[in-house]
N, C-alpha and C positions, 0 to 999 in steps of 0.2 A: 614215354615216347613223345617225341616232338610232333606237334601238329603244324602243318603248313597249308594254308588255304589259298590255292591258286585258281579258284573257280572264277573270280571276277574282282575287279578293283572297286566294286560296290560294297564289299564286305568289311571295309575298314571301320575302325572305331575312332572316335575323336581323341586326339592327343591331349595330354594334360593342359597344355597352353590353350588349345582350342576350347576345352571345357571351361577353363577360367574365363575366357572371353565370352562364352555363352552365358555363364552364370552372372556376369556383371553387365550384360547388355541392357541398354535403355530401350524400352519397348512402348508401344502404343497400339491403337487399332489400325491395322494396315488398310482395311477396306475404306476407312476414312482418310487414309493417307497420312496417319499420325504416328506411324512407327518410324522413329528417326534412324534406327539402325538399318531397317529395310531400305529406307530412302538413301542412306549412305552407301549401301551395297550397290544399289541400282545405278547411282551416279558414278561410283568407282568403276564398276564393270564396263559401263558405257564409255567412259573416258579411256579405259585401257585399250578398247578396240576402235576408237575413233568414231563412235556412234553418238547420237544425240541423247538417247534415253534408254532405260531398261525396265524390265518387269520381272520381279522375283516370283518364281512358281515352284510347286512341289517337285516337279520332275522334268526331265528332258523330253519325255513323250509329250507332256503338256505344252512345253514351249514350242516344240516342233509343230504340234497340231494347231496351236494358236497362230503360228506364223503362216501355215498353209491357209487357214481360214481368213487371215488378214490379206493375203496376197492373191487370192483366187475368188471366183464366184461359182455357184453351181453351174454345171455343164462344161466347165473349163477342164484342162488337162495339164498335169505337171510332168516334167521329165526328170528321171532319176536312174541311177544304176540299179540293176536287178537285185543286188545285194543290200540295197539301202535299208537302214533301220526304220525309216519312216514308212516303208512299204512292208517289210517282213515282220517287224517286231512291235508294231504299235496298234495291234488288234483290229486292223482294217479301218483305222480312224480317218484316213484320207477320204474314203467313200462315205463313212457314217457321219463325220463331223462337217465335211465341206461339200459333199456330193460332187467330187472331182474324180476324174479318171487318171490313170497313171501310165505313162509311156516308159517302158523299161528298156535300158540299154545294157550292153555287155562290156563294161570297162575293163581295163587291165588291172586286176585286183581291186576293182571298184572305182578306179580313177577314170573320169570322163575327160574328153577333150572337146574343144569347140568344133573340130571337124566331125566328131561323132554326133554332136547335138544338132548341128544346123540342119541336116537333112530330115530330122525328126520333128521339126517345128511345123505344125500344120498351117495350111493356107487359111488365113483368117477370113477370106471371102467365100470359102467353100462350106456351105451349111451342113455337109455330110460329116464334117470333122468337128470334134470338140476344139475349143479355142485354147491354144497353148499360151499359158500366162506365167508359168513358174518353172524354174530349174532348181533342183535341190542337190547340193553336194554334201558329202560326209567326210569329216577330217578329225581324227584318223578314220580309215575305213575298218570297221570292226571285222567284217567277214573277209577282208583283205589282209588280215593279220597285222593290223596297225599301220598299214601303208599310208603315207602322207602326201597331201597336195602341198606344193610350194606356191608362193605368190606368183611366180613366173608362169605356173600352169593355170592358175586361177584367172590371171589378167585377161587372156584372150577369150575365156568363157564369159567374163563380165562384159567385155566389149561386144561380144555377140548378143548377149541378153539386152544390152542397151540399144543396139541397132534394131532389134526386133521388138522392143518395148516389153521385154519380159522381166519379171522380178527374179532375183537370185538369192536363195536362202542357204545358209550354212548350218548343217547339223554338226555343231562343234562339241560333240560328246567328249572327245579327247583332244580338243584343240590345243591345250597347253602341252600335251605330249608331242603334237606335231611341231609346235613352235620350238620346243626343246631340241628337236631333231634337226629342223631346217635352219634354225637361227633367224627366221623371219621375225619382223616386229609386229606385235599384235595390233598396234594402232593403225597400221597400213591396211588392215582388213576392212576398215570402214570405207575405204575408197571403192570397194568392189561389191559389197553385199548390201542387199535391201534389208536383210535380217540375219541375225546370228543367234544361235542357241548355244549358250555356254554352260556346260554341266559342271557342278561343283562337287558332286558326290562320287566321282570316280577317282581319277588320279590325285585330285586335290584333297580327298579324304573327309569331306564334310558328311554329316549324317543324312542330309536331305537337301535337295534344291538345285535348280537351274535358273539362269537369267536369260530372258529374251531381249535382244538388243535391236533397236531400229530407230527411225526418226520419231520425233515427238508425236506427230499425228497418228502414226501407226500404233504407237504404244498406248495412246489414249483409247483407240478402238480395241486394242489387245486386252486392256483392263476389263472392258465389257465382256469380251469373249471368255476371259478367265473366270469371271463371275458366273457366266452361264454354265461353264464346265464344272462348277463347284470348287474353283480354286481360289475363292476369296477368303483369305485366312486373316486371323486377328493379330495376336501378339507374336508375329512371326520373326521379330527381331532376335529372339534367342537363336534361331536357325540362321538368320542373316549374319549374325556375329561370327558364326562358324565360317561362313563364306568369306567374310572380310579377312579373318585370320588366315584362312587357306591361301587367299590371293597374296597376302603379305609374306607368308612363311613357307608355303609348300610348292611353289611353282619351280624354283630352281632345283629342288631335290628330285624332280622327276627323272633327271639324268641318271640317278642311282637305280631307279627301276629299269631303265633301258640297259644299263650295264648288267644288272642281274639277269635280264632276259637274254642277253648275249651269252652269258656264262652257261645258262641252261641249254640254249640252242647249240652251243659248242659241244656240250656233253652228249646231247641227243644225237649229234652227227656221228658219234662213235658207237652208238647202239645198233647192233645188228637187226633188231626188230623194228627199227625206224626206217621207213622207205623214202621219206621226203620231209624236208623242213622248209616252210615258207620263209623267205628271207626276212630277217628281223630288223625292223627299224626303230620301234618304240618299245612298249611294255607288253606286247602280245606275242605269244609263241604258238604258232599252229604247226602241227606235225602229223604225218600219216604213219600208220602202223601196218606191219605185214599181216597181223592177225586182227582179231576183234578189238576195237578200241574200248568197248565196254569191259572186256576182260582185263585190259591193262589198267583202266581206271579203278577197277575193283582191287587189283593187286596194290596199286598205289594207296588206295584208301586203307588197306590193311596196315600199311606202314605210316599212316597218319597224314598222308598227302591227299588233299582234296583237289579234284579238277573235274572238268566236264568233257565228255565226248560230244563233238559237234557233228559227227557223222559216223557211219559204220566203221570207218578206218581213220578217223581224224580226232585228235585231242587238242584242247586249248589250255595253255598255261597263261595266267595273267599276273603280272608283278605289280606290287603296290606298296604303299608306305608302311604296311604292317608286316612286310616280309624283310627280314634282317639278314645280314651276311651269313650268320651261322645257320639259318634256315635254308639258305641257298646251298650251302655246303652239304647240309643233310640231304637235300633233294638230289644233289649230284651223287652222293654216296649210294642212295637208293637206286638211281638210274643205272649205276654201274653193276648193281647186284641182280637186276631183273634178267 
């Protein structure tokens, strides 16, 4: 029986080329700044997004939490969508790590606008309110089914933040999926954001790692915060080599994942037991079921198809580089039979 793992794009295994790059990496002690492959990755990622410097970390959760720590002080408040990963899926780290409160907004599939944000910025002279200092955007929006921000949508938010002296951080967990969809240039992001978290272990297929991008002064402080969080690693170049390989070889192929997602969404639209499909833009397919989502997930599991229920009547499929055309065809055949 064919096995197809659609639970997440974090389940990928390194490709042969990536493994070869990891095996041959030149390494040193990164805490001393002596791992040349880590240094190369940080410089490369920063240049791609028009930022001054980068910091390689074990996870996107860490890069996001470091960013929040860098851009806020205790008693501050950040603004984010109510579906934001930094709020929902990072273990309460905003409060624990930074002693910061969160103002949650209800964006359209997680997409915020300047018009939504401006009324929620607290009066800095009113001591009853926490001081608003940071806005966090997520691209693509996980809970929004891979919905993308375009640079045209980001620009007015960045202008608003500049006008109110706020920092703007991007949780770019699937930023390359967004770029593949919108056609925007990565280097232009540096014009708008104070910080960017770029995940390498989702669509790009590396085993571990994210890079926090910002100006040099922020990254200097971020290294201290990373150390405090236990993120100071040693010969990390073996993992950084995977990131360099992914940036060189796995970005353009993301469009294949998007195509596969569209194929599955099209087949789901023909299934009588599917009541709604969230419009697909990238590699995430969210759909609602007439009956129990858990029951459908169990039926798919029996057929070798792994996926997650994200609600009592909602299921998520995630396409990635380990899903090949014949596996997509198999999933289509199974969906027809349910």
